[in-house]
C-alpha positions in Angstrom: -84.7 -31.4 29.2 -82.5 -29.0 27.1 -79.7 -31.6 27.3 -82.0 -34.3 26.0 -83.0 -32.1 23.1 -79.4 -31.5 22.2 -78.7 -35.3 22.3 -81.6 -35.9 19.9 -80.3 -33.2 17.5 -76.9 -34.7 17.6 -78.3 -38.2 16.9 -80.2 -36.8 14.0 -77.0 -35.3 12.6 -75.2 -38.7 13.0 -78.1 -40.4 11.2 -77.9 -37.9 8.4 -74.2 -38.5 8.1 -74.7 -42.3 8.0 -77.4 -42.0 5.3 -75.2 -39.7 3.2 -72.2 -42.0 3.6 -74.2 -45.1 2.9 -76.3 -43.6 0.1 
């Protein structure tokens, strides 16, 4: 479960980066 949490956090960081790059 801890691994899944890390994956979600990583995905959130990727989303943030995409929004910052796109915005």
